[in-house]
C-alpha positions in Angstrom: 0.0 0.0 0.0 1.4 3.5 -0.9 2.4 5.6 2.1 0.2 8.6 1.0 -3.5 8.6 0.2 -2.9 10.2 -3.2 -0.8 7.3 -4.4 -3.3 4.8 -3.1 -6.2 6.6 -4.8 -4.3 6.8 -8.0 -3.8 3.1 -8.0 -7.6 2.7 -7.5 -8.8 4.9 -10.4 -9.1 7.9 -8.0 -11.2 6.0 -5.4 -10.4 5.7 -1.7 -12.4 4.7 1.4 -12.8 6.3 4.8 -11.2 3.2 6.4 -8.1 3.6 4.1 -7.8 7.2 5.0 -7.9 6.5 8.7 -5.3 3.7 8.3 -3.0 6.2 6.7 -3.3 8.6 9.6 -5.8 11.0 8.1 -8.9 12.3 9.9 -12.6 11.9 9.0 -12.7 15.7 8.6 -10.4 15.6 5.7 -12.8 13.7 3.5 -15.7 15.8 4.8 -14.0 19.0 3.8 -13.2 17.8 0.3 -16.8 16.7 -0.2 -18.2 20.0 1.1 -15.9 21.9 -1.2 -17.0 19.7 -4.2 -13.5 18.5 -4.8 -14.5 14.9 -4.1 -17.6 12.9 -4.8 -19.3 10.3 -2.6 -19.8 7.1 -4.6 -21.3 5.1 -1.7 -21.2 5.7 2.1 -17.5 5.8 3.1 -16.3 5.5 -0.5 -15.0 8.6 -2.3 -13.9 9.6 -5.8 -11.0 12.0 -5.2 -11.8 14.4 -8.1 -14.9 16.2 -9.4 -14.7 14.8 -13.0 -16.7 12.0 -14.7 -17.3 8.7 -12.9 -15.6 6.2 -15.1 -16.7 2.5 -15.3 -13.5 1.4 -13.7 -13.8 3.9 -10.9 -17.3 2.7 -10.2 -16.2 -0.9 -10.1 -13.3 0.0 -7.7 -15.8 1.8 -5.5 -18.3 -1.0 -5.5 -15.7 -3.6 -4.6 -14.2 -1.5 -1.8 -17.7 -0.8 -0.4 -18.5 -4.5 -0.2 -15.5 -5.4 1.9 -11.9 -6.6 1.9 -12.7 -10.0 0.3 -15.1 -8.8 -2.4 -14.4 -9.4 -6.1 -16.0 -8.0 -9.2 -18.0 -10.9 -10.7 -20.4 -11.9 -13.5 -20.6 -9.6 -16.5 -18.6 -6.9 -14.7 -15.6 -9.3 -14.4 -16.0 -10.3 -18.0 -16.0 -6.6 -19.1 -12.8 -6.0 -17.1 -11.2 -9.0 -18.8 -12.1 -7.6 -22.2 -14.8 -10.2 -23.1 -17.6 -7.7 -23.4 -17.5 -4.5 -25.4 -19.7 -2.5 -23.0 -20.5 -2.5 -19.3 -24.2 -2.2 -18.6 -26.4 -2.6 -15.5 -25.3 -2.6 -11.9 -21.8 -3.4 -10.8 -21.8 -7.2 -10.0 -19.8 -8.0 -6.8 -19.1 -11.4 -5.2 -18.7 -11.7 -1.4 -18.0 -14.8 0.7 -20.9 -16.8 2.1 -22.0 -16.4 4.8 -21.5 -12.8 5.3 -23.2 -9.4 5.6 -24.8 -8.0 2.5 -24.8 -4.2 2.4 -27.6 -3.2 0.0 -26.6 -0.3 -2.2 -28.0 1.3 -5.3 -26.0 0.4 -8.4 -24.4 -2.8 -6.9 -25.6 -6.3 -7.3 -24.1 -8.5 -4.6 -23.9 -12.3 -4.8 -22.7 -14.5 -1.9 -20.3 -17.3 -3.0 -19.8 -20.5 -1.1 -16.3 -21.9 -0.8 -13.0 -20.1 -0.9 -13.7 -17.0 -2.9 -10.0 -15.9 -2.7 -9.0 -19.0 -4.8 -11.1 -17.7 -7.7 -9.5 -14.3 -7.8 -7.8 -13.3 -11.2 -4.2 -12.3 -11.3 -3.1 -8.9 -12.5 -3.7 -5.2 -11.8 -7.0 -3.5 -11.7 -10.1 -3.9 -9.6 -10.1 -7.3 -7.8 -12.2 -9.7 -10.0 -13.1 -13.3 -10.5 -11.2 -15.4 -13.0 -12.7 -15.5 -16.4 -13.7 -19.1 -16.3 -15.6 -18.6 -13.0 -17.2 -15.4 -14.1 -18.4 -16.9 -17.4 -19.9 -19.9 -15.6 -21.8 -17.6 -13.2 -23.2 -15.6 -16.2 -24.2 -18.8 -18.0 -25.9 -20.2 -14.9 -28.3 -17.3 -14.9 -29.2 -17.5 -18.6 -32.5 -19.0 -19.7 -31.6 -19.3 -23.4 -29.2 -22.0 -24.5 -28.1 -19.8 -27.4 -27.0 -17.1 -24.9 -25.0 -19.7 -22.9 -23.2 -20.9 -26.1 -22.5 -17.3 -27.1 -20.9 -16.2 -23.8 -18.8 -19.3 -23.3 -17.5 -19.4 -26.8 -16.8 -15.7 -26.7 -14.2 -16.0 -23.9 -12.5 -19.1 -25.4 -12.4 -17.6 -28.9 -10.7 -14.4 -27.6 -8.2 -16.6 -25.7 -9.1 -15.1 -22.4 -9.2 -18.6 -21.0 -9.1 -22.1 -22.3 -11.8 -24.8 -22.7 -9.8 -26.9 -20.3 -9.9 -24.3 -17.6 -13.6 -23.7 -18.1 -14.1 -27.5 -17.9 -12.1 -27.7 -14.7 -14.0 -24.8 -13.1 -17.3 -26.5 -14.1 -16.1 -29.8 -12.5 -15.6 -28.0 -9.2 -19.2 -27.0 -9.0 -21.8 -29.2 -7.4 -24.6 -27.8 -9.5 -24.9 -25.9 -12.8 -28.1 -25.6 -14.8 -26.3 -25.9 -18.1 -23.6 -28.5 -17.2 -24.5 -30.9 -20.0 -24.7 -28.2 -22.7 -21.4 -26.5 -21.7 -19.6 -29.9 -21.4 -20.7 -30.8 -24.9 -19.8 -27.4 -26.2 -16.3 -27.6 -24.7 -15.8 -31.0 -26.4 -16.8 -29.5 -29.7 -14.3 -26.8 -29.2 -11.6 -29.3 -28.6 -12.6 -31.0 -31.8 -12.1 -27.7 -33.8 -15.4 -25.9 -33.5 -14.5 -22.2 -33.1 -17.7 -20.2 -33.3 -21.4 -20.4 -32.4 -22.3 -20.8 -36.1 -19.9 -23.8 -36.4 -21.4 -25.3 -33.2 -24.9 -25.1 -34.7 -23.7 -26.7 -37.9 -22.0 -29.5 -35.9 -25.4 -30.2 -34.3 -27.2 -30.0 -37.7 -24.7 -32.6 -38.9 -25.3 -34.9 -35.9 -29.1 -34.8 -35.8 -29.4 -35.5 -39.5 -27.0 -38.4 -39.6 -24.4 -36.7 -41.9 -20.8 -37.8 -41.7 -18.7 -35.7 -39.5 -16.3 -33.4 -41.3 -13.0 -32.1 -40.1 -12.8 -28.6 -38.7 -10.5 -25.7 -39.3 -7.6 -27.7 -40.6 -5.0 -26.0 -42.9 -5.1 -26.9 -46.6 -2.4 -26.1 -49.1 -4.0 -24.9 -52.3 -2.8 -24.6 -55.9 -1.7 -21.0 -55.5 0.7 -22.1 -52.8 -1.3 -20.4 -50.0 -2.5 -22.2 -46.9 -6.2 -21.7 -46.0 -8.4 -23.0 -43.3 -11.7 -24.5 -44.2 -14.6 -24.4 -41.8 -15.7 -28.0 -42.5 -14.1 -30.4 -44.9 -15.4 -33.8 -46.0 -12.0 -35.2 -47.2 -13.3 -38.4 -48.7 -15.8 -36.7 -50.8 -13.9 -33.5 -51.9 -16.6 -31.3 -50.4 -16.1 -28.2 -48.3 -18.7 -26.3 -46.3 -17.9 -22.6 -45.5 -19.8 -20.9 -42.8 -20.1 -17.1 -43.1 -21.3 -15.4 -39.9 -20.6 -11.9 -41.1 -23.6 -9.5 -40.9 -21.9 -6.4 -42.5 -23.6 -6.9 -45.9 -27.2 -6.1 -46.7 -29.2 -9.1 -45.7 -31.0 -9.7 -49.0 -27.9 -9.3 -51.2 -25.5 -11.3 -49.1 -27.8 -14.3 -48.7 -29.0 -14.2 -52.3 -25.3 -14.4 -53.3 -24.8 -17.3 -50.9 -27.7 -19.2 -52.3 -26.4 -18.6 -55.8 -23.0 -20.0 -54.8 -24.6 -23.0 -53.4 -26.6 -23.7 -56.5 -23.4 -23.5 -58.5 -21.7 -25.9 -56.1 -24.5 -28.4 -56.6 -23.8 -28.2 -60.3 -20.3 -29.6 -59.9 -18.3 -27.3 -57.6 -16.8 -28.4 -54.4 -17.8 -25.6 -52.0 -21.1 -25.0 -50.3 -21.5 -21.7 -48.4 -24.0 -21.0 -45.7 -24.7 -18.0 -43.5 -26.2 -17.6 -40.0 -29.8 -17.5 -41.2 -29.4 -20.6 -43.3 -28.0 -22.7 -40.5 -30.2 -21.3 -37.7 -33.5 -21.0 -39.6 -33.3 -23.6 -42.3 -31.1 -26.3 -40.9 -33.1 -29.2 -42.5 -32.8 -27.7 -45.9 -29.0 -27.1 -45.4 -28.7 -30.8 -44.3 -30.6 -31.9 -47.4 -28.3 -29.9 -49.7 -25.1 -31.2 -48.0 -26.5 -34.8 -48.1 -27.2 -34.5 -51.8 -23.7 -33.1 -52.5 -22.1 -36.0 -50.5 -24.2 -38.6 -52.3 -23.1 -37.3 -55.6 -19.5 -37.5 -54.5 -19.7 -41.1 -53.4 -21.2 -41.1 -49.9 -23.4 -44.3 -49.6 -25.1 -43.3 -46.4 -28.6 -41.8 -46.0 -29.5 -38.8 -44.0 -32.3 -39.0 -41.4 -35.1 -36.8 -40.4 -34.7 -34.9 -37.2 -38.5 -34.4 -36.6 -41.8 -35.3 -38.2 -41.8 -32.1 -40.2 -38.2 -32.5 -41.4 -38.1 -32.6 -45.3 -35.3 -35.3 -45.2 -36.6 -38.9 -45.7 
């Protein structure tokens, strides 16, 4: 801890507490004078911002964690934002505190009590004390009601290499309960097998439920021009490639009209099928039928299966 309150506040994004001031030999009157003179701001009772400028997100997080006690950690989506997994911080500051323990209700702070040794889940590095990414992402996923949102948040942190699928799996194994345990375990296995995006995950499920052969994922391929390219899904035995385009920057009607045109050309003898998000998410059975047709024409002797009574596949 710095010897002077200014150094300590600087290390905490301009935030300091009354307790810290007293520990450094300052008096209660000092903070009161700065507040009365509008040089400081009160974030929460006993927690001050030592300037009159804007309250930044990081300053608010520091203030919330300090307000909740010495063992508190930023958690949930707040911790993911600090780690760089989320582009924006919204809603109240999420803070984890040990269980059992006092919960000090405060506007703008969402407090969650955590059983077990919370200190073991603390992330390394500077900045506001926060949960490790793998623990924060599991907490966020546990509160989701939509499996699509669960897949998105877990894949996001692994894709950005903020953690690994192995560490997420280890953190999951240490929890007695998790509402999405089966889904996350399956997803982590898919990632180990080469699935790198939510769109690829959905295509892998499309492949499985329709009885299609399993292609290889994201393997490098040396092409005629000498360049190495990575194909999303490759059926090596049948010289068929499926490219999955999750970009949404193009106008919807134009981009997907072009994709369907490419697919029609591929069915006429080319080796590449291209699908976008809406194709895989909204028309999975039709995608499966096209892929099965292309595979059969290239020597696959298997038969696809219907995934439901309304599926157009036989």
